[in-house]
C-alpha positions as CSV (number, residue, x, y, z in Angstrom):
1,R,18.7,89.9,5.3
2,V,20.7,92.8,3.8
3,V,24.2,93.5,5.3
4,S,26.3,96.5,4.4
5,A,30.0,96.1,5.0
6,P,31.6,99.3,3.7
7,S,34.9,98.2,5.1
8,E,35.5,94.5,4.6
9,G,38.8,94.9,6.4
10,L,37.2,96.3,9.6
11,F,34.6,93.5,9.4
12,R,37.3,90.9,9.1
13,N,38.9,92.3,12.2
14,Q,35.8,91.6,14.3
15,P,35.6,88.4,16.4
16,L,34.7,85.4,14.3
17,A,31.6,84.8,16.4
18,Y,30.3,88.3,15.5
19,Q,31.1,87.7,11.8
20,W,29.2,84.4,11.8
21,D,26.3,86.1,13.6
22,V,26.1,88.7,10.9
23,L,26.9,86.4,8.0
24,P,26.2,82.8,9.0
25,P,28.5,80.4,7.0
26,D,25.7,77.9,6.5
27,V,23.3,80.3,4.7
28,P,23.4,81.1,1.0
29,T,25.0,84.6,0.7
30,L,25.0,86.8,-2.4
31,G,27.7,89.5,-2.3
32,L,27.6,92.6,-4.5
33,T,30.6,94.8,-5.0
34,A,31.5,97.5,-7.4
35,G,35.1,96.2,-7.1
36,L,36.8,92.9,-7.6
37,P,34.7,89.9,-6.5
38,S,37.7,88.5,-4.6
39,T,37.4,91.2,-1.9
40,L,34.2,89.7,-0.7
41,Q,34.6,86.0,-1.6
42,G,35.8,85.1,1.9
43,L,32.9,86.9,3.5
44,A,30.3,85.1,1.4
45,G,31.2,81.8,2.9
46,P,31.2,78.3,1.3
47,L,27.6,78.7,-0.1
48,G,28.3,82.2,-1.3
49,K,28.5,83.9,-4.6
50,V,30.0,87.3,-5.3
51,V,29.1,89.6,-8.2
52,G,31.6,92.2,-9.0
53,L,33.6,93.9,-11.7
54,T,36.1,92.0,-13.8
55,H,37.2,95.0,-15.8
56,F,37.7,98.7,-15.2
57,G,38.3,102.0,-17.0
58,H,34.8,103.1,-18.0
59,S,34.0,106.7,-17.8
60,A,30.4,108.0,-17.7
61,P,27.8,109.2,-15.2
62,Y,27.0,106.5,-12.6
63,T,23.5,105.9,-13.9
64,V,24.9,105.0,-17.3
65,L,27.5,102.8,-15.8
66,D,25.1,101.1,-13.5
67,E,22.9,100.2,-16.5
68,K,25.8,99.1,-18.6
69,L,27.5,97.0,-15.9
70,G,24.3,95.4,-14.5
71,Y,24.1,97.3,-11.2
72,T,20.4,98.1,-11.5
73,G,18.0,97.1,-8.8
74,K,16.1,95.0,-11.3
75,N,19.2,93.1,-12.5
76,V,20.5,92.5,-8.9
77,Y,17.1,91.2,-7.9
78,K,17.1,88.8,-10.9
79,Q,20.6,87.6,-10.1
80,A,19.6,87.0,-6.4
81,L,16.5,85.0,-7.4
82,E,18.5,82.9,-9.9
83,Y,21.1,82.2,-7.2
84,L,18.6,81.3,-4.5
85,E,16.8,78.9,-6.9
86,E,20.0,76.8,-6.8
87,F,19.1,76.0,-3.2
88,E,15.5,75.0,-3.6
89,D,14.6,71.3,-3.1
């Protein structure tokens, strides 16, 4: 499942039952943000992992930055597979 939460603040203001319906706490969740990972850590739940930036200040076209910082579809897919492998029996 893919969930887009463009405003984590608004999402957090929703009833807890709704939040858990969208992001069940007992399901491995991979969060991806172009910001600080800490902004999504609480949403990812106890089994969650968040990938985000740990440094800022780069200046270039977004396509160059996406490649440099690992935000390509191929890299995100690879990270998701590696993360999910941790839960295989």
